[in-house]
C-alpha positions in Angstrom: 140.5 107.6 119.8 139.0 111.0 119.2 139.7 112.8 116.0 139.5 116.6 115.9 136.3 116.5 114.0 134.8 113.9 116.5 135.5 116.0 119.6 132.5 117.5 121.4 132.2 121.2 121.5 133.0 122.9 124.8 130.2 124.1 126.9 129.2 127.6 125.9 131.0 127.4 122.6 129.4 128.4 119.4 128.7 125.7 116.8 131.4 126.9 114.4 134.9 125.6 114.7 137.3 127.8 116.7 140.7 128.7 115.5 142.4 127.9 118.8 145.9 128.7 117.5 144.9 132.3 116.7 143.2 133.0 120.0 144.7 134.8 122.9 144.9 133.0 126.2 142.0 135.0 127.6 139.8 134.3 124.6 140.4 130.6 124.8 139.8 130.5 128.5 136.5 132.3 128.1 135.3 130.0 125.3 136.2 127.0 127.6 134.5 128.5 130.6 137.6 128.8 132.7 138.1 131.2 135.5 140.6 134.0 135.2 142.9 132.5 137.9 143.0 129.0 136.3 146.8 129.3 135.8 147.3 129.7 139.5 144.6 127.4 140.9 144.3 124.7 138.3 141.3 122.5 137.8 139.7 120.7 140.8 139.7 116.9 140.6 136.0 116.9 140.0 136.3 119.4 137.2 139.2 117.5 135.6 137.2 114.3 135.7 134.2 116.0 134.2 136.3 117.5 131.4 138.0 114.1 130.8 134.6 112.5 130.4 133.4 115.4 128.1 136.5 115.8 125.9 138.4 112.5 126.3 142.1 112.1 127.0 144.5 115.0 126.3 146.3 113.3 123.4 146.9 113.9 119.7 145.4 111.5 117.3 148.1 109.3 115.8 148.8 109.4 112.1 148.2 106.1 110.3 151.5 104.4 109.9 152.7 103.1 106.6 154.0 99.6 106.0 157.5 99.1 104.5 155.9 98.1 101.2 153.9 101.3 101.1 157.0 103.4 101.7 159.0 101.5 99.1 156.1 101.9 96.6 155.9 105.6 97.3 159.6 105.9 96.4 159.5 104.0 93.1 156.0 104.7 91.8 156.8 107.3 89.1 157.3 107.3 85.4 161.1 107.9 85.4 161.7 104.9 87.6 159.5 102.8 85.3 161.6 104.0 82.3 164.8 103.1 84.1 163.5 99.6 84.9 162.4 99.1 81.3 165.8 100.2 80.0 167.6 97.9 82.5 165.4 94.9 81.4 166.2 95.7 77.7 169.9 95.9 78.4 169.8 92.6 80.4 168.0 90.8 77.5 170.4 92.4 75.0 173.4 91.2 77.2 172.0 87.7 77.4 171.5 87.3 73.6 174.7 89.0 72.6 178.3 87.8 72.9 181.8 89.1 73.5 182.5 92.6 74.5 179.0 93.9 74.0 177.7 91.4 76.5 180.0 92.8 79.2 179.0 96.3 78.2 175.3 95.5 78.5 175.7 93.9 81.9 177.7 97.0 83.1 174.8 99.2 81.8 172.3 97.1 83.8 174.5 97.5 86.9 174.7 101.2 86.5 171.0 101.6 85.9 170.0 99.6 88.9 172.4 101.4 91.2 
């Protein structure tokens, strides 16, 4: 698959990159070497085949997809989440070693922190 930086330059184009989004239709057509009536006539089969061979298929490059683990990690990989996990673990340990009412309170704290 071609990336924008890998694509060959159009015939007659200067070596610098063009800002295609900022060009008028006429400017872009002249850089690509198209005739003025291209919108009415279209490309011939031979010319379309030649441009396909020169530039490749007319498609956007696909963005690299992220795995589920990468997306989850992106959500939880920050300091505040780390602090919350630490506090939840401390409350869990405190709830395990304590007894009575404070045990229930500590388990409730763990539940609130994790949700």
